[in-house]
C-alpha positions as CSV (number, residue, x, y, z in Angstrom):
1,M,102.3,123.7,70.9
2,D,103.8,122.6,74.2
3,K,107.4,121.3,74.2
4,I,108.6,118.6,76.6
5,K,111.1,119.9,79.1
6,R,111.5,116.9,81.4
7,F,110.0,113.5,82.2
8,I,109.3,112.3,85.8
9,D,108.3,108.8,86.5
10,C,106.1,108.9,89.7
11,T,105.6,106.0,92.1
12,V,102.2,106.0,93.7
13,P,102.9,104.2,97.1
14,V,99.9,101.8,96.8
15,L,100.6,98.1,97.2
16,T,97.0,96.8,97.4
17,C,95.2,95.6,94.4
18,N,91.8,94.1,93.5
19,L,93.4,91.7,91.0
20,R,95.8,88.8,91.6
21,C,97.8,88.5,88.4
22,P,100.5,85.7,89.0
23,Y,103.2,87.7,87.0
24,C,102.9,90.7,89.3
25,Y,105.4,91.0,92.1
26,I,102.7,92.3,94.4
27,T,101.0,88.9,94.1
28,Q,104.3,87.0,94.3
29,E,105.2,88.7,97.6
30,R,101.5,88.5,98.8
31,K,101.3,92.3,99.3
32,F,97.9,92.7,97.7
33,M,96.1,93.1,101.0
34,S,98.2,96.0,102.2
35,A,96.3,99.0,103.5
36,L,95.9,102.1,101.3
37,P,98.8,104.5,101.6
38,N,99.1,107.8,103.4
39,F,100.3,110.7,101.4
40,A,102.6,113.0,103.4
41,Y,101.6,116.1,101.5
42,D,98.2,117.2,100.2
43,A,97.4,117.6,96.5
44,A,97.7,121.4,96.5
45,T,101.3,121.2,97.8
46,I,102.2,118.5,95.2
47,G,100.8,120.8,92.5
48,R,102.8,123.8,93.7
49,A,106.0,121.6,94.0
50,L,105.6,120.7,90.3
51,S,105.1,124.2,88.9
52,P,106.5,124.9,85.4
53,E,108.5,127.7,86.8
54,R,110.3,125.3,89.2
55,L,110.7,122.6,86.6
56,G,111.8,124.8,83.8
57,G,108.8,124.2,81.6
58,I,106.0,121.8,80.8
59,I,106.8,118.1,81.6
60,H,105.4,114.7,81.2
61,L,104.7,112.6,84.3
62,N,103.9,108.9,84.5
63,M,102.0,107.6,87.5
64,C,102.1,104.0,88.5
65,G,101.5,102.1,91.7
66,G,102.9,98.8,92.9
67,G,99.2,97.8,93.2
68,E,96.3,99.6,91.4
69,T,97.3,103.2,90.8
70,L,93.8,104.6,91.1
71,L,92.7,102.9,94.3
72,P,93.7,105.8,96.6
73,P,90.9,108.4,96.6
74,E,93.6,111.1,96.8
75,M,94.6,110.4,93.2
76,T,91.8,112.4,91.7
77,D,92.9,115.7,93.4
78,I,96.6,115.0,92.8
79,V,96.0,114.4,89.1
80,Y,93.9,117.6,89.0
81,E,96.4,119.8,90.7
82,I,99.3,118.6,88.4
83,L,97.2,119.1,85.3
84,K,96.3,122.5,86.6
85,Q,100.0,123.4,86.2
86,G,99.8,122.6,82.4
87,H,101.7,119.3,82.5
88,Y,100.9,116.0,80.6
89,I,100.2,112.9,82.6
90,A,100.0,109.2,81.9
91,I,98.3,106.9,84.4
92,V,98.9,103.1,84.5
93,T,95.8,101.4,85.6
94,N,94.0,98.0,85.5
95,G,90.9,99.8,84.3
96,T,88.5,98.6,86.9
97,I,88.0,101.5,89.3
98,T,85.0,103.1,87.6
99,K,84.4,105.7,90.2
100,R,87.8,107.2,89.7
101,F,87.3,107.5,85.9
102,E,83.9,109.1,86.5
103,E,85.6,111.7,88.7
104,I,88.4,112.4,86.3
105,I,86.3,112.9,83.2
106,R,84.6,115.8,84.9
107,F,87.9,117.7,84.6
108,P,88.0,120.7,82.2
109,C,88.4,119.7,78.5
110,D,91.9,121.2,78.4
111,Y,93.0,118.9,81.3
112,R,91.5,115.8,79.7
113,E,93.4,116.5,76.5
114,R,96.7,116.2,78.4
115,L,95.8,112.9,80.0
116,L,96.7,109.4,78.9
117,F,95.4,106.2,80.5
118,K,97.7,103.2,80.0
119,F,95.2,100.3,80.5
120,S,97.0,97.1,81.6
121,F,95.1,94.2,79.9
122,H,95.1,91.5,82.6
123,Y,92.9,89.3,80.5
124,L,92.5,86.2,82.5
125,E,91.9,88.0,85.8
126,L,89.3,90.2,84.2
127,K,87.6,87.2,82.6
128,K,87.7,85.2,85.8
129,R,86.2,88.1,87.8
130,N,83.6,88.9,85.2
131,M,85.1,92.4,84.7
132,L,85.8,92.5,81.0
133,D,82.7,94.5,80.2
134,R,83.5,97.0,82.9
135,F,87.1,97.3,81.7
136,F,86.2,98.1,78.1
137,Q,83.4,100.4,79.2
138,N,85.9,102.4,81.2
139,I,88.2,102.7,78.2
140,E,85.2,103.9,76.1
141,M,84.3,106.4,78.8
142,V,87.7,108.1,78.9
143,K,88.0,108.0,75.1
144,N,84.7,109.7,74.7
145,A,85.8,112.3,77.2
146,G,88.7,113.3,75.0
147,C,91.5,111.5,76.9
148,S,94.2,109.4,75.2
149,F,94.5,105.7,76.0
150,S,96.7,102.8,75.2
151,L,96.0,99.1,75.8
152,E,98.9,96.9,76.9
153,L,99.3,93.2,77.7
154,T,101.9,91.7,79.9
155,P,103.0,88.6,78.0
156,S,102.7,85.9,80.6
157,D,103.3,82.3,79.6
158,E,99.9,81.4,80.8
159,Y,98.4,83.7,78.2
160,I,99.8,81.8,75.2
161,P,96.8,79.5,74.6
162,Y,94.6,82.6,74.6
163,I,96.6,84.7,72.1
164,E,94.0,84.5,69.3
165,E,91.2,85.2,71.7
166,I,92.9,88.2,73.1
167,Q,93.7,89.6,69.7
168,R,90.1,89.1,68.5
169,I,88.7,90.9,71.6
170,S,91.2,93.7,71.3
171,Q,90.3,94.3,67.7
172,E,86.6,94.2,68.5
173,K,86.7,96.5,71.5
174,V,89.4,99.1,70.6
175,G,89.9,98.7,66.9
176,A,93.4,97.4,67.0
177,L,95.7,94.8,68.6
178,C,96.8,95.7,72.1
179,H,100.5,96.5,72.6
180,V,102.7,94.0,74.3
181,T,105.4,94.8,77.0
182,V,108.1,92.5,78.3
183,A,107.7,90.9,81.7
184,R,110.7,90.9,84.0
185,E,111.6,88.6,86.9
186,E,111.9,91.0,89.8
187,T,113.4,88.3,92.2
188,N,116.5,88.0,90.0
189,P,119.1,90.9,90.3
190,E,119.7,90.7,86.5
191,L,116.0,91.4,85.9
192,P,115.7,88.8,83.1
193,I,112.6,88.2,81.0
194,L,110.0,86.4,83.0
195,T,109.3,83.3,80.9
196,K,110.1,79.6,80.4
197,L,110.6,80.2,76.7
198,T,113.9,80.9,75.0
199,R,114.4,84.5,73.9
200,E,113.7,83.5,70.3
201,E,110.6,81.6,71.2
202,Y,109.4,84.5,73.3
203,R,110.0,87.0,70.5
204,N,108.3,84.8,67.9
205,T,105.3,84.1,70.1
206,W,104.5,87.7,71.1
207,G,105.7,89.3,67.9
208,S,102.4,88.3,66.4
209,F,100.9,91.5,68.0
210,D,103.1,93.7,65.8
211,S,103.7,96.0,68.7
212,N,106.3,98.8,68.4
213,L,106.5,98.7,72.2
214,F,107.4,95.0,72.3
215,E,109.9,95.3,69.5
216,F,111.8,98.2,71.0
217,K,111.8,96.6,74.5
218,M,113.2,93.4,73.0
219,Q,116.0,95.3,71.3
220,T,117.0,97.0,74.6
221,F,116.1,94.4,77.2
222,N,119.1,93.0,79.0
223,V,121.4,95.4,77.2
224,K,123.6,97.2,79.7
225,R,123.6,101.0,79.2
226,R,127.1,102.5,79.4
227,E,126.4,105.8,77.5
228,F,126.2,109.2,79.2
229,C,122.6,109.4,80.6
230,Y,120.9,112.7,81.5
231,A,118.7,110.9,84.1
232,G,118.6,113.2,87.1
233,E,118.7,116.3,84.9
234,W,116.2,115.7,82.1
235,T,114.4,112.8,83.7
236,A,113.8,111.7,87.3
237,H,111.9,109.3,89.6
238,L,109.5,110.8,92.2
239,N,107.8,109.1,95.1
240,L,104.4,110.9,95.3
241,G,103.9,109.7,98.8
242,T,107.0,111.3,100.3
243,G,108.2,113.9,97.8
244,V,111.7,112.2,97.4
245,L,113.1,112.8,94.0
246,K,115.8,110.5,92.7
247,Q,117.9,110.5,89.5
248,C,116.4,107.2,88.4
249,Y,115.3,103.9,90.1
250,C,118.9,103.2,91.1
251,G,120.2,106.7,91.1
252,A,121.1,109.1,93.9
253,V,118.5,111.0,95.9
254,I,118.3,114.6,94.6
255,Q,116.1,116.1,97.3
256,N,112.6,116.1,98.8
257,I,110.8,118.5,96.5
258,F,107.6,118.7,98.5
259,E,109.2,120.0,101.7
260,N,109.8,123.5,100.5
261,T,108.0,124.2,97.2
262,K,109.9,127.4,96.6
263,K,113.4,125.8,96.9
264,P,115.1,125.3,93.6
265,I,115.6,121.7,92.5
266,H,119.2,120.7,92.2
267,W,119.2,118.7,89.0
268,E,122.3,116.7,88.3
269,A,122.9,114.0,85.6
270,L,123.7,110.4,86.4
271,G,126.2,110.3,83.5
272,N,128.0,107.0,82.9
273,N,127.2,105.7,86.4
274,C,124.1,103.6,85.9
275,A,123.9,100.8,88.4
276,E,120.9,99.1,86.7
277,P,121.6,95.8,84.9
278,H,119.7,97.2,82.0
279,C,117.2,100.0,81.2
280,H,114.1,97.8,81.7
281,N,111.8,100.7,81.0
282,A,113.7,101.9,78.0
283,H,110.5,102.3,76.0
284,V,109.9,105.6,77.8
285,W,113.3,106.7,79.2
286,L,115.2,106.1,76.0
287,T,112.5,107.0,73.5
288,L,112.1,110.4,75.1
289,G,115.9,110.8,75.0
290,A,117.5,110.3,78.4
291,I,120.5,109.1,76.4
292,P,120.5,111.6,73.4
293,S,123.4,109.8,71.7
294,L,121.0,106.9,70.9
295,D,118.7,107.0,67.8
296,T,115.3,105.8,69.0
297,P,111.7,105.9,67.8
298,T,109.3,108.3,69.5
299,Y,107.5,107.5,72.8
300,A,104.2,108.2,71.0
301,S,104.9,105.3,68.7
302,M,105.2,103.0,71.7
303,R,101.7,104.0,72.8
304,D,99.6,104.8,69.8
305,R,97.7,102.6,67.4
306,I,95.6,103.5,64.4
307,T,92.3,101.7,64.1
308,G,90.6,100.3,61.0
309,N,88.6,103.5,60.6
310,G,91.7,105.7,60.9
311,E,91.3,106.9,64.5
312,H,94.3,107.2,66.8
313,W,94.4,106.0,70.4
314,L,96.4,109.1,71.3
315,Q,94.6,112.4,70.9
316,P,96.5,115.0,68.8
317,K,97.8,117.2,71.7
318,M,99.2,114.2,73.6
319,R,100.5,112.6,70.5
320,E,102.5,115.6,69.5
321,F,103.8,116.3,73.0
322,I,105.2,112.8,73.6
323,S,106.6,112.7,70.1
324,G,109.1,115.3,71.2
325,K,112.7,114.7,72.3
326,L,114.3,116.1,75.5
327,K,117.5,117.1,73.7
328,D,115.4,119.6,71.6
329,N,114.5,121.6,74.7
330,N,117.6,121.2,76.9
331,P,121.3,122.0,76.4
332,L,123.8,119.2,75.9
333,H,126.9,119.0,78.1
334,S,130.4,119.4,76.6
335,E,132.9,116.5,76.9
336,Q,134.7,118.4,79.7
337,E,131.4,118.9,81.6
338,M,130.5,115.2,81.2
339,K,133.9,114.3,82.7
340,R,133.3,116.6,85.6
341,I,129.8,115.2,86.2
342,N,131.0,111.7,86.1
343,R,133.8,112.5,88.6
344,E,131.5,114.3,91.0
345,M,128.7,111.6,90.7
346,R,131.1,108.8,91.4
347,L,132.1,110.6,94.6
348,K,128.5,111.4,95.6
349,V,127.3,107.9,95.0
350,G,130.2,106.6,96.9
351,L,130.2,103.1,95.3
352,S,131.3,102.0,91.9
353,V,128.7,100.5,89.6
354,K,130.2,97.1,90.2
355,M,129.9,97.4,94.0
356,R,126.3,98.6,93.8
357,H,125.5,95.7,91.6
358,V,127.1,93.3,94.0
359,A,125.2,94.9,96.9
360,R,121.9,94.5,95.0
361,S,122.7,90.9,94.3
362,I,123.3,90.1,97.9
363,F,120.2,92.0,99.0
364,Y,118.0,90.0,96.6
365,K,119.3,86.7,98.1
366,L,118.3,87.7,101.7
367,P,115.2,86.2,103.3
368,D,112.1,88.5,103.0
369,N,112.0,89.2,106.8
370,V,115.7,90.4,106.7
371,K,115.0,92.6,103.6
372,L,112.1,94.2,105.4
373,T,114.1,94.9,108.5
374,L,116.9,96.5,106.5
375,L,114.5,98.6,104.5
376,K,112.9,99.9,107.7
377,K,116.3,100.8,109.2
378,M,117.3,102.6,106.0
379,K,114.0,104.6,106.0
380,R,114.6,105.6,109.7
381,S,118.1,106.7,108.9
382,K,117.1,109.2,106.2
């Protein structure tokens, strides 16, 4: 069986969306009418850039857009070319773009076995727009095609009166309760939980879904990570629109890996230099083992459910692959090497963790038009 060598979280540069969920920052910042993105490189180039030879083995990639991931028509070919390399892919989607699912289920069987659709259950929006039937029909479509799936609810306060209704429909349609994530307030630099409830009330309210995903996120949410992290070496963040690879969301830029697909990738660990207030997507980064000193459940347990008739949401091949730990397929650094990495990374980053946090706090307080101007200037200067 395939062993996981690396994990890359991929941003799909799409901001537009066909839904208007109030807990989504795209809605909050009124970006949902943005035009579809332009990809700087074609699908074949992206596939070559992500060859197993270049990456050191078979990897897991997660694809998520700011808006709806599957809206850009280029996504079908991009997904195909990456699966062609033998990798495993998870796609975050609102489950409404039927045409894209119809295209993808025509992929070879071996490709479909390495594909996981993470369906975001935007219940009230789907209900308001009369899309619930389409949503669950698309889940059934990919399931019947041999793909893995997971159903996930963002626990917005406005959903609380509908909890029993959501649980009933989830049981009826997919044989188990949906998983629950933790919503974060993107406009606050501390990235706290997005709710008016106390933490205890929030946990008690959404704990009724008995979701491993929710429980692990609540254990790690708002907990500052200070351990040695292999982000940038075992894991990374990639912009599929530009090819820019970073250590993590707040890490240093590694290189543009699409420019020259034959150029070796210069992997380098972030170490103890994380500038994030907390690992808000710990359910994937930490469960796969970006911080190997932590004892965590598997990533598969964050996504799978077993139905009443004994079926798994995750197909066997995907389930086994994402049950693996990165430390089992990568060498660990010695204490001396970790000290060297931390010393070099502090010099490369150029700012201490505290200074970066202060800069981020100041940035968040700026007016939106000033933020936009600064971001444009930063982009031109690269």
